[in-house]
N, C-alpha and C positions, 0 to 999 in steps of 0.2 A: 693250159693244154691248147695250143694253136694247129686247127684243123684246116686244109686246103682244099680248092676245087678238084686238086690231084691225087686223095685219098689220102695225103703223109697227114702227121701231125708233127712239131716239132714243140720244144719245150722251154718256157721262158719265165722268170721270175719278174711278177709285177713290180718290182721296185728298181726294176733295171729298165723301167720307160719312166723320162722326166714328166715331170709335173708341168702343165703349159696353162695359159689362158685359156679360155673359152673359144676366142675369136681367134688362137693359133691355127697356123697349117700343121703344126704339129711333125711327126719323123716318119718317115717309110719306115713300113714294117721290116723291109729289108735289109734296115740297119742291125735289126737284132736277132734277123735270121737269116745270116749270109749266105745259109743251105739254099733258100727258094732257087726256082728254076725262075726264068724271064715271062713265061706266062700264066704262074703259076700266083692266085690270090687266095688271099683269107676268106672261108666259107663259114668258122664260126669259133671262136674262143668259150674256153669252159673252164672258169675258175676253179684249182682242186687245192685245200690244204692238204688233207689225207686221203692215201687209197685205201678202200675200203672193198674188201669180198662180197660185201651184200651190195653193191651198186655196179651196174652195168650201163654203157654207155650205147647210145640205139643212133642208127648211120642209118640213113637216108639218101637217095640219090636221085638225081633230076628225072631218070628214065623208070623209077616206082622201085627201086631193089632197095630193102632194107637188111639191116644186121644188128644183133646182140651183142657184145661182146665184154667181158671183165674189163673193169678200170684197172685192175692190179696190171691186167696184161701191159698199160702204161706207164708203168714205175719207174722205167728205167730211162734217165734221159740220156739221147745220144745229139750231138752236135749239129748234125747231119739230118738228123729226123728219119722218121721210119716209116713204112708203108702200115696207116693204120685200115686200109680198106683196098680188097681189090677192084679194078672200076674196068670196065667193058669200053672198047673205044668209039668216043665221043659221048660215054657219060661222065658226070662231075658228083663230087657230093656237096650236097646242100643243106643239111642238116646233121647234128650231133647234138645227144641230148642224155642228163644224166637221167636212169629209169629202175625203177623197181618191179620186183616179179609180179607185184600186182595193178600194175598200173594200165594205162590204155593211153592210144597215142594217136591223133590225127592228122592224116597228110592231104596238102591242099596244092591243087594243079592250076599252073596260072588260067587256064582255060576257066577256072570256077567251079570245079567238083573237089568235094573229099570224103576219105571214107577214113571209121575210125573202129580200131580194132587193137585187142587184149595183147600187151607185150610179150603175154607167154606164149602169142600164138608164133611168136620167130623164138627156136632155139639159139642158146648162146654156142656164138663162133669163134673162132680163132682169127687171128688180126689178117693174114691173108687172104681169108674167103670173101665171096663176092656178094652174100647174102641170097635171099630168096624174093621174091614177089611180092611187093605189099599194096603196089596198086598198078593197074593197068591205064596207061596213057597213050594219046594218038601221037607219040611220039614220029617226027621232029615236030609236028604242029602245036604237041602240048608238052608238060611235062610239069613235074612237081618242083612249089618254087618254096615250100614252106611246111613245116611239121611242127608239130607241140604236145608236150604231155599231156593227158587229163590229171589234173590230181582229186583229190576227194570234195575239197571244197570249191572248184571252180565251175560257173556256171554258165559262162559267154563264150563264144567263139569270136574274135572281131576280127574282122576282115578288111585290108586295105588295098586298095590297087595302086597302078601305078600313075592314075593321073590325080590322086588324093583324096578318091572317095572313099567312103568306109561305112561299117556297122558292124552292131552284135549282132548274134543270133545265140538263140538258149538250144545249148549243150543237146537239151532233151531231143530237138529237130535232127541228134545224129546220132542214132541209135548204133550199138555195136553191131557190126558185122565181122565177118569173116575178112582176112586180109586174101589180099590177090583180084580183087573184085574193080567194078570201074567206080564205087562210090556212088553218090548222090549230089543235088547241084547245089553249092553251096553258095553262089551269088549269079545275080543277071548280072549280066557285062556289056559293054557298046565301047564304041568308038570313042564317046566322052568318059568313059570309065577307066578305057584301059582293060589290061590283065589283071588278073591277083598280084600283087607285088611283097605280101607278107603277110602272116596271121598270127595271133597267139591266143592261146587262153587265159581268161580272168574271171578274176572272184566277183564282187559288185563296184566297188568304187576304187580303183585302181589309177595310178599314174601312169602313162605309156608316152614314151618319146617317137615323134614318127619321122625320120631322117630323108633328104633327099639326094639324088647322084651330084648335086652339085652345094652338098654341106649345108642347106636348107633345115633347121631344126623344130617342131615345134612340138612343146611341152602340154598334154590335154587332160583332165579329167575323164577316165573311161564313162563314168555315169551321166555325162553329158553325154554321149554318142548316141543315138536313137537304137531300140533294139526293133530288130526286123525281120521277118522271115528269111526263109531260104532262096526265092523265086525274085527279091527286091534287088535293087543296087546301092541303096544305103544316100549318103547326104556327103557333100564335101566336107575335109577333116582341116585338109590345107592346101592352098591356092599356089598352085606352081608355073613358071613360066611354061611357055611351051616346050621347051628343048631339056627341061628338066623333067623329073619322074621321083618318085616314091622307091628306095630301094630297101628300106628295112624299118619294120616296129620292133622295139622295145620296153618293159614292161621299168619302169623305173624302182631299184631299190634301194628304199632309204638306206636301208641299215645291212650292210656284208651278213650274211650268215642266217638270215630271216627264214 
């Protein structure tokens, strides 16, 4: 399932994407999804083998709206895509993840604040719903840039900034709150670090990949990233050119389905 910043979802078979070398430029996603508009870009890709009524998709927008919709509602492919969430003018979809009823989630703003709340605080809604307020952000100066599901064995929140600085923070420093608040300070930011670029939850030692806007990729063991408190900036994880910036952080999944 390919979700875009416009709040639409498209279906794509994994085998339809040709395998290439890591140094290859690859192919434009528009070659496989011709229905995409000119300024539409991919926000999240969710691999799905079968659709289950017991799993929901959790949506997060840059203005802090959240929504929970049954995965089953996305089981009928359409070549032109369909609306997955209704967005206000100027808002965009930034995160989609699979959740279960007892999970909780963390939303992180580019200004370095985070809020953690129960998935159950957000009732199930249909595809056309806008959702409810998950976090208050000072928009347009700030906005949600990342969200992550907290699993029972997760211990840390990894935060990475645009300029390649990062740190692990113990999840215990982010107590569960009610949705709709301002959240807590998650990181101290400066011109040197840049804003928050991405974040994810981790267990003890997991491999993660950091990707920059210019395609520079680095793979690191998360266990090598120092653990700091919420009010620190962290350490440099990736050295970048002045014109480059971190755009995403992903966990390396050694075997699909783990």
